[in-house]
C-alpha positions as CSV (number, residue, x, y, z in Angstrom):
1,M,73.6,40.9,23.1
2,P,71.3,43.9,23.4
3,R,71.6,46.5,26.1
4,E,68.9,48.9,27.4
5,I,66.0,49.6,24.9
6,R,65.6,53.3,24.1
7,H,63.1,55.4,22.3
8,V,64.6,57.5,19.5
9,V,63.1,59.7,16.9
10,R,64.7,60.1,13.4
11,E,64.0,63.5,12.0
12,G,63.7,63.8,8.2
13,V,67.1,63.6,6.6
14,L,68.7,63.2,3.2
15,F,70.0,59.7,2.7
16,A,72.3,58.5,-0.1
17,G,72.4,54.7,-0.6
18,I,72.3,51.6,-2.8
19,R,68.8,50.1,-2.8
20,K,68.7,46.6,-4.2
21,P,67.0,43.4,-3.2
22,L,69.3,41.3,-0.9
23,A,69.5,37.5,-1.0
24,S,72.3,37.1,1.5
25,R,74.4,39.2,3.8
26,E,77.5,38.6,1.7
27,E,76.0,40.7,-1.0
28,L,76.0,43.7,1.3
29,L,79.8,43.9,1.7
30,P,80.8,45.3,-1.7
31,R,77.8,47.7,-1.5
32,M,79.2,49.0,1.8
33,D,82.6,49.7,0.1
34,A,80.9,51.5,-2.7
35,V,78.8,53.9,-0.6
36,R,81.8,54.6,1.7
37,A,83.9,55.7,-1.2
38,A,81.1,57.8,-2.8
39,C,79.8,59.4,0.4
40,E,83.0,60.0,2.4
41,R,82.8,63.8,2.2
42,A,79.1,64.3,2.5
43,S,78.3,61.7,5.2
44,L,76.7,62.9,8.5
45,G,76.9,59.8,10.5
46,P,77.6,56.1,10.6
47,L,76.9,53.6,7.8
48,T,73.2,52.6,7.9
49,H,71.3,49.7,6.6
50,V,67.6,50.4,5.9
51,I,65.3,47.3,5.5
52,R,61.8,47.8,4.3
53,F,58.8,45.5,4.4
54,D,55.6,45.0,2.3
55,T,57.2,46.3,-0.9
56,P,56.8,44.3,-4.1
57,V,60.4,43.0,-4.4
58,E,61.9,39.5,-4.4
59,G,64.2,39.1,-1.4
60,L,65.0,41.6,1.3
61,D,64.3,45.2,0.3
62,S,67.7,46.5,1.4
63,E,69.3,50.0,1.2
64,I,72.8,50.6,2.5
65,G,74.1,54.2,2.8
66,F,74.6,57.3,4.8
67,A,72.7,60.3,6.0
68,V,74.3,63.1,3.9
69,S,74.6,66.9,3.8
70,E,74.1,67.0,0.0
71,K,73.1,64.9,-2.9
72,V,75.3,62.0,-3.9
73,E,74.5,60.4,-7.3
74,T,76.3,57.6,-9.1
75,H,75.3,54.7,-11.3
76,D,74.1,52.7,-8.2
77,I,73.7,55.4,-5.5
78,T,70.7,57.7,-5.3
79,T,69.8,60.4,-2.7
80,H,66.3,60.9,-1.3
81,A,64.6,61.9,1.9
82,L,64.0,59.6,4.8
83,R,60.8,60.6,6.7
84,N,60.4,61.2,10.4
85,L,60.0,58.0,12.3
86,H,59.9,56.7,15.9
87,F,62.0,53.7,16.9
88,F,62.7,51.4,19.7
89,S,66.5,51.0,19.7
90,A,69.1,48.8,21.3
91,M,72.9,48.3,20.8
92,H,73.9,44.9,19.5
93,E,77.4,43.7,20.2
94,G,78.8,40.6,18.5
95,P,78.1,38.6,15.3
96,V,75.7,39.7,12.7
97,A,74.1,36.2,12.8
98,T,72.6,37.0,16.3
99,L,71.1,40.3,15.3
100,G,67.7,38.5,15.3
101,E,67.9,38.2,19.1
102,T,68.1,42.0,19.4
103,R,65.4,42.6,16.9
104,K,63.1,40.2,18.8
105,K,63.5,42.1,22.0
106,L,62.5,45.4,20.3
107,Y,59.4,43.9,18.8
108,Q,58.5,42.3,22.2
109,Q,58.7,45.8,23.7
110,M,56.2,47.0,21.1
111,Q,53.8,44.2,22.1
112,R,54.2,45.2,25.8
113,S,53.4,48.8,24.8
114,G,50.6,48.0,22.4
115,L,52.3,49.7,19.6
116,S,52.3,48.5,16.0
117,P,55.5,48.2,13.9
118,E,56.0,50.5,11.0
119,L,57.5,48.9,7.9
120,E,61.1,49.9,8.4
121,L,64.0,48.4,10.3
122,T,67.5,50.0,10.5
123,E,70.9,48.8,11.4
124,I,73.4,51.5,12.3
125,Y,77.0,50.3,12.1
126,H,78.9,52.2,14.8
127,R,81.7,49.6,14.4
128,F,81.7,46.8,11.9
129,D,84.5,44.3,11.5
130,P,83.6,41.2,9.3
131,E,87.1,39.7,10.2
132,D,86.4,39.9,14.0
133,E,82.7,40.1,14.7
134,S,83.3,40.2,18.4
135,R,84.1,43.9,17.8
136,N,80.8,44.7,16.2
137,R,78.6,47.5,17.7
138,I,75.5,47.7,15.6
139,E,72.5,49.8,16.8
140,V,69.3,48.0,15.8
141,Q,66.2,50.3,15.4
142,A,62.7,48.9,14.9
143,S,60.2,51.5,13.8
144,F,56.7,51.9,15.3
145,L,53.7,54.0,14.6
146,A,53.5,56.8,17.1
147,W,49.8,57.0,16.3
148,P,48.7,59.1,19.3
149,D,50.7,62.0,17.9
150,V,49.1,61.6,14.5
151,Y,45.7,61.2,16.1
152,R,46.1,64.5,18.0
153,E,47.0,66.3,14.8
154,Q,44.0,64.9,13.0
155,L,41.7,66.0,15.9
156,L,43.1,69.5,15.6
157,Q,42.7,69.6,11.8
158,V,39.2,68.2,11.6
159,L,37.5,69.4,14.9
160,G,39.5,72.4,16.0
161,K,41.5,73.3,19.1
162,Q,38.9,73.1,21.8
163,A,37.3,69.8,20.8
164,A,40.7,68.3,20.2
165,A,41.9,69.2,23.7
166,E,38.8,67.7,25.3
167,I,39.1,64.5,23.3
168,W,42.9,64.2,23.8
169,A,42.7,64.7,27.6
170,G,45.2,62.4,29.3
171,G,47.1,61.7,26.2
172,D,50.1,63.7,27.4
173,Q,50.7,61.1,30.1
174,L,51.4,58.4,27.5
175,T,55.0,57.4,26.6
176,P,56.2,54.7,24.2
177,F,56.8,52.6,27.3
178,T,53.3,52.9,28.7
179,G,51.9,49.4,29.2
180,V,49.4,48.0,26.8
181,D,46.5,47.7,29.2
182,E,47.0,51.3,30.5
183,R,47.2,52.5,26.9
184,A,44.0,50.5,26.0
185,S,42.1,52.1,28.8
186,W,43.0,55.6,27.6
187,V,42.2,54.7,24.0
188,A,38.7,53.5,25.2
189,E,38.1,56.8,26.9
190,T,39.3,59.1,24.1
191,I,37.4,57.1,21.5
192,N,34.2,57.5,23.6
193,R,34.8,61.3,23.8
194,L,35.4,61.4,20.1
195,K,32.0,59.7,19.4
196,E,30.3,62.3,21.6
197,R,31.9,65.3,19.8
198,S,32.0,64.3,16.1
199,T,29.9,62.8,13.3
200,V,30.5,59.3,11.9
201,D,32.1,60.8,8.7
202,Q,34.5,62.9,10.9
203,Q,35.4,59.8,12.9
204,F,36.2,57.9,9.7
205,D,38.3,60.8,8.4
206,I,40.2,61.2,11.7
207,L,40.9,57.6,12.5
208,S,41.5,56.3,9.0
209,R,44.4,58.8,8.8
210,V,45.9,57.2,11.9
211,A,47.1,54.0,10.1
212,L,50.4,52.6,9.2
213,V,52.0,54.4,6.2
214,R,51.6,52.2,3.2
215,P,54.8,51.9,1.1
216,Q,54.5,54.1,-2.1
217,E,56.1,51.2,-4.1
218,D,53.1,49.0,-3.0
219,I,50.6,51.6,-4.1
220,E,52.3,52.1,-7.5
221,H,52.5,48.3,-8.1
222,A,48.7,48.1,-7.4
223,K,48.0,51.0,-9.7
224,K,49.9,49.3,-12.5
225,Q,47.8,46.1,-11.9
226,F,44.7,48.3,-12.1
227,V,45.8,49.6,-15.5
228,D,46.7,46.1,-16.7
229,A,43.3,45.0,-15.7
230,G,41.7,47.6,-17.9
231,R,41.0,49.9,-15.0
232,D,38.5,47.4,-13.8
233,A,38.3,47.5,-9.9
234,A,36.5,44.1,-9.8
235,A,39.3,42.5,-11.9
236,L,41.9,44.1,-9.6
237,I,40.2,42.6,-6.6
238,E,40.5,39.1,-8.2
239,V,44.2,39.7,-8.9
240,Q,45.0,40.8,-5.3
241,S,42.8,38.2,-3.7
242,A,44.6,35.5,-5.6
243,S,48.0,37.0,-4.5
244,M,46.9,37.1,-0.8
245,A,45.5,33.5,-0.9
246,A,49.0,32.4,-2.0
247,G,50.7,34.2,0.7
248,P,51.6,33.2,4.3
249,A,48.5,34.8,5.8
250,G,46.3,32.5,3.7
251,G,44.0,35.1,2.2
252,T,41.0,37.1,3.4
253,I,38.5,35.4,5.7
254,D,35.7,37.5,4.3
255,P,36.0,37.8,0.5
256,W,36.3,41.3,-1.1
257,W,33.7,42.4,-3.6
258,I,32.6,45.5,-5.5
259,D,29.4,46.6,-7.2
260,D,28.2,50.0,-8.6
261,N,27.8,51.5,-5.2
262,V,30.0,49.7,-2.7
263,L,33.6,48.6,-2.3
264,H,33.6,45.9,0.4
265,L,36.9,45.1,2.0
266,S,38.2,43.2,5.0
267,K,41.5,42.0,6.4
268,V,43.7,38.9,6.5
269,A,44.6,37.4,9.8
270,V,48.0,38.2,11.3
271,N,48.3,34.5,12.2
272,R,45.9,32.4,10.2
273,G,46.9,29.2,11.8
274,A,46.2,30.6,15.3
275,Y,43.0,32.2,14.1
276,D,41.7,28.9,12.6
277,K,42.4,27.1,15.8
278,A,40.9,29.7,18.1
279,E,38.2,28.5,20.4
280,T,37.5,31.7,22.4
281,P,36.9,35.4,21.3
282,A,40.2,36.3,23.0
283,E,42.1,33.7,21.0
284,R,40.4,34.7,17.8
285,R,41.4,38.4,18.5
286,R,45.0,37.5,19.1
287,G,45.1,35.4,15.9
288,Y,43.4,38.0,13.8
289,C,44.4,41.6,14.7
290,F,47.4,43.3,13.3
291,C,46.8,46.1,15.7
292,S,49.1,45.3,18.7
293,L,47.0,47.3,21.1
294,I,43.8,45.3,20.5
295,R,45.8,42.0,20.0
296,E,47.8,42.2,23.2
297,A,45.5,44.0,25.6
298,T,44.0,41.7,28.3
299,D,40.4,42.9,27.7
300,P,40.2,45.9,25.3
301,R,36.8,47.5,25.8
302,V,37.4,49.9,22.8
303,D,34.5,51.1,20.6
304,P,34.6,49.4,17.1
305,I,35.1,52.8,15.4
306,F,38.7,52.3,16.3
307,C,38.8,49.8,13.4
308,Y,38.6,52.8,11.0
309,R,42.4,52.7,11.5
310,A,42.5,49.3,9.7
311,A,40.2,50.8,7.0
312,G,42.8,53.5,6.6
313,W,45.4,51.0,5.4
314,A,43.0,50.1,2.6
315,R,42.1,53.7,2.0
316,Q,45.8,54.6,1.2
317,L,45.6,52.0,-1.6
318,W,42.2,52.4,-3.1
319,E,41.9,56.2,-3.2
320,P,44.9,56.6,-5.6
321,I,43.8,53.6,-7.6
322,L,40.3,55.0,-8.2
323,G,41.4,58.6,-8.2
324,V,38.9,59.6,-5.5
325,R,38.7,60.6,-1.9
326,F,36.2,58.6,0.2
327,K,33.7,60.5,2.3
328,H,31.8,57.7,3.8
329,C,32.8,54.3,5.3
330,T,30.7,51.9,7.3
331,I,32.3,49.3,9.6
332,T,30.1,46.2,8.9
333,H,32.1,43.8,11.1
334,S,34.6,44.2,14.0
335,I,36.4,41.9,16.3
336,L,35.7,44.6,18.9
337,N,32.0,44.0,18.4
338,G,32.2,40.3,18.8
339,D,32.3,39.5,15.1
340,P,34.8,36.9,13.8
341,F,36.6,39.4,11.5
342,C,36.8,43.1,10.6
343,A,35.3,44.5,7.4
344,W,34.0,47.8,6.0
345,D,32.1,49.2,3.1
346,Y,33.2,52.3,1.1
347,D,30.4,54.2,-0.4
348,L,31.2,54.9,-4.1
349,T,28.1,57.0,-4.8
350,D,29.4,60.2,-3.0
351,V,33.2,60.6,-3.4
352,D,35.4,63.6,-4.1
353,T,36.6,63.0,-7.7
354,N,39.1,65.9,-7.5
355,P,40.9,65.2,-4.3
356,D,43.7,67.4,-3.1
357,P,47.1,65.7,-2.8
358,D,47.5,64.0,0.5
359,P,49.9,65.8,3.0
360,E,53.3,64.4,3.5
361,P,53.4,61.6,6.1
362,A,53.9,62.7,9.7
């Protein structure tokens, strides 16, 4: 069972591991033996299992390995950098089969704090005994987007030091354990100050960069689909829409479309069943929003430009596909504005066709 929940930050580190889809836990045991043998001299800590989500693989996207001091390369093992991430963490003692109970408590903490999960979960095996699971001590870490930190950096970059300080006022009082309603109140205030001190295009540029980091594997998969579709964006939309309609979310509520001037996108619901049954705006919001802050707050009176964060998830996909950088985006619908869904239009008539490479994720 889990003990106290902590906030931990993983600094960027080299990681050597075997990354292969996982169908069952039993497949993990020989991989553990292989990475132990190969990484014994270079390892910097306990054996670690990294699980990734929203990547185009069949089964669980699993990587087992070690933080290492130098590259380790074999037929199955590769070394790469793990990026900086924030986690809620708890120590699990006992059988692997009950790890889900500990994970659930970490995600419940995110909901209480109004923080959204990043797409990575780790299990750190401080002690692992498959013969006597009562001896297991496995640290479970669920990543979350520390978006206020990213927001502050974007304010500095786009608006400068003085404006950033004014807009950010009060942000230093937030912690990962700040309650969702208190956090929502501060967000409403800072977004109002942002609107007073910036243009619409600056608001888009700042807030769309404060989105979950999309897996590079997902982007590369979509770029391949684009090429296979003859570099036809409309054809790619049909492919992706069909894929989403077949998935658990049940497809977009507002269909995607494109013409010569506009790329129109929207979101799927986080819980399509709850969304379809919703009878009140609050129920619809809870069934629709992926953003934990807006979904879990009692009465989030936040300006709809906050939904540029959702547009940022799509921006990470479509900019590299089209080879452009968007300058203009219009939020056409928002749950925060009383609409039944969120949607936005990207203006394709004025884009940067020679964009600089994006900076490394924060």
